[in-house]
N, C-alpha and C positions, 0 to 999 in steps of 0.2 A: 461411259458415254457422257454422263452428267458432268464429270470432272473435265472432260475435253471441251464440252460446250461452255462451261464456266471459264475455262482458260481463254477460249476464243473471245468470249464476251469482255473479259478484262483487257485483252490486247486491243480490241476495237475501241473500248472506252478510253484507253490511254492515247490512242491515235487521234481520237476526236478532241481530247483535251489539248494535245500538242498542236493541232491545227487551229485551235481557238486562241492561242497565245497572241496577244496584241503586240506586235513589234513596231518600233519607230525607226525612222531613217536617220542615221547620224552621218555627218560629213567628217571625213578623215583626211589626214595628210601625213605622208611619210617623208621624213627628212633624213638624208644620209650624208656621210662625209665622203664625198666623191661617189662615183658610180652612177649607174642609170636609174632614174626614178620610175620609169615606166615598166609595166608588166609584173610588178610585185603582187603576189597573190595574197589576198585578205579573205579568209574563209571562216564563216560562222559554222562551226562544227555542230552546234546544237540544232540549228535550223537546217543544216545540210545545204547551205547556199553561200555563194561567195562572189567575189569580184576581183578585178585587177586594177592597179593604179594607172592613171594617165601619164602623160609626159611630165606633168608638174608634180607627180607623186600624190595626186588627190584621188579620193574614192568616196563612194557612198555605200552604206551597208545597213540592212535592216537588222535590228538587234532588240533583245528583251533582257530584263534583269537576269543576271547569272548565266547568260549565254557564254559559251567558250569560243573565243576567237583565236584563230591561228594565223600567223603571218610568216610567209616563207619567201626567200629570195636566194638565188644561187650563191651570191657572195657574202651572205650573212647567215648566222645560225638562226634556225627557226625559233620563233618565240610564240608563247601562248599565254593568254590572260582571260580573266573573267569580267564580263560587263558589270559595272557597279552603278550605284545611284548617281555618282558624279557624271558619268558618261550620259546617262539618260537625261539628266537635268540640263546639261550644256548642249547635248545633241552634237557633240563634236569630240574628236580624239586626235591626238598627235602622237605619232610613233617615231621616235628618234632611233635610228640604227647607225651606230658608229662602229666601223670595222676596226677591231684591235686584234691582238695576238691570242690572248688567253680568255677563257670564259670566266666571268665574275661569279663567285659562289653566291647562292641565294641568301639574302638576309631579309627577314620580315620585321619591319619596325612598327611599333604602335603609333596610333594617331597623334598622341601628345608629344610635343617637343620635350627633350630631356636635357638637363644641364649638369655641370659638375656641382653646382650648389643650387638645388631646385628651390629651396625655401626663399632664398634671396631673390632669385629671378621672378618668382611668383609675386613677391611684394612689389617689385619695380615695374614689371610688365607682364602681360598675359603671355603664356607660352606661344612660341611661333607655330602657326599652322599654315601650311601651304594652301594656296587658293584651290577652291573646289573645281578645278578645271580638269578635263579629261586628258591628262598627260601621261603617256606611258613611255618609259625610257628603257628600251631593250638594247643593252650594250654588252660588249665583251671587254673586260678590263685588261690593261696591259701590264698589270702588276700582280705578283703572286702573293696577294694579301688575303687573309681570311679574317673576317670580322667576328670577334668573339664577344658574347654578351658579358657585361660586367654588372656590378651591383646597382648601377644607375640606369641600366638599359632594360626595358620591358620588351621581350621578344616572344612572339607567339610561334609555337611549333605546330604548324597546321598539317603536318604529315603529308605535304604535297611533294610531288616529284620536283627535283631541283630545277627542272626546265620550266615548271609552271610558275611564272612570275606573278607574285601577288601585288595588287595595287592598293595603296592606302590613299583615300581621297583622290584616286586617279593618278597618284604620283609615286614613283619609285624613288623615294627621297635620297637614299644612300647613293644610288647611281648618279643622280643629278648633281649632288654635292661633289662627289669624287671626280666626275668627268667634266663639269662645267665651272663650278665656283672655286674649288681649291686651286686649279692652275692659275686663275687670275690673280689670286692673292699670294701665291707662292712666288710669282715672278719677281717681286721686289724684296724678298727676304734677304737681308744683308749677307748672312753667312749660312747658307742652306745646310752645309755639312755639319756645322756646329749646332744648328737648331734641330738637326735630325729630320729635315724636310726633304723629301725626294725631289730630284730634278726631273720634272715632267714637261716636255715641250708643249706649248699651247698653240693649237691651230686656230685660224681666224674664225672658223665656224663655231668652235667651242667658246671662244671669247664672245661671239655674237649672242649665242643662246644663254651664256652665263649672265651677260648684261640684261638680256630680256627677262631672265628669272628675277633679277633684282628689281626690275621695273614692275613686274606682275605681282610679286609677293611682298615687297617692302615699300611699294608706292614711291620709289625713286623716279623722278622725272627722267625721261630718256636723255635729255640734253645735259643732265647732271650726274650720269652714271660714273664717268671718269672722276668727277669731283668727289663723289661719295667714296670711291675706291681710295682716292688720295687721303680723304678724311680718316678712313679706317686705318690706313697705313702710316698716318702722320705720327701717331704716338705708338711707342713700343707696346706690344701685347704678347700674350702667350702663344708663341709660334707652334707649340705642341698641338694647338687646335687645328693646324693645317695637315696633321697626320691622319692616316686612315684609322677609323675607329672612333673619331671625334666629330663625326658629321653633325649630330644633333646639337652638341655643345656649340659647334661653330655657327650653326643657324641661330641659336639663341643669342650668341654674341653679336651677329650681324643684325638681328632684330633690335637689340638694345641700341646699337650704334645708329641704326636707321632712324629710330625715334629721336635720338639726340640731334642727328643731322638735320632732320626735317623741322625740328623746333628751333634751330639756331637763328633763322632769319624771320621768325614770326613776331 
């Protein structure tokens, strides 16, 4: 009898603690490549409360640190992520759902940018760090590529289910680079076959968000994005950086080029 009473007391105390969690309201927006933005379900599994998006893909949700949030829509694969400090700090999140053919294998990347020659990059500039914005990129890749860790890559095995997308500073960096940045810079590679660069068509929405990423993370003025892209492509560089598995090295390269570009006319 005492054990039963103790068990009930523990359950009640846990319920009280759960009810006392202070949640904050965050504003979210879902962006998809085609398709209807309204009626997409965003559910806080931890709090057992959810909402649906309006016609503009916007929603508001009460969340706390480490809450698990699920997003589901008929035309897209369900995604799930954990609320981190970046989301709470910015009180906003963006969920990019790009419909493709195959699902991207999960890759968890450490916070710090990594390069082919880390010592040199550290001397010349601080490693690239994406802005601490609440950006979640839930996509399915159209290529059958698996990203393998190498001796320059620090990968954490969190033992999560592969459908549980892990957010680093609110940003799934590998997906962003693969889906948005690489197609922009691949478009003008002289001989893609010789360089070993895959031919991936670039849709206007991907170009738009790729450009926005350059603005947000490299401080490139919006009206100078095309100029910056031309500056990067003006001189021959290692096109191998445009291949899958070189995402962090490519970001370090862009970081260095952006510093040079912004200092040109000062």
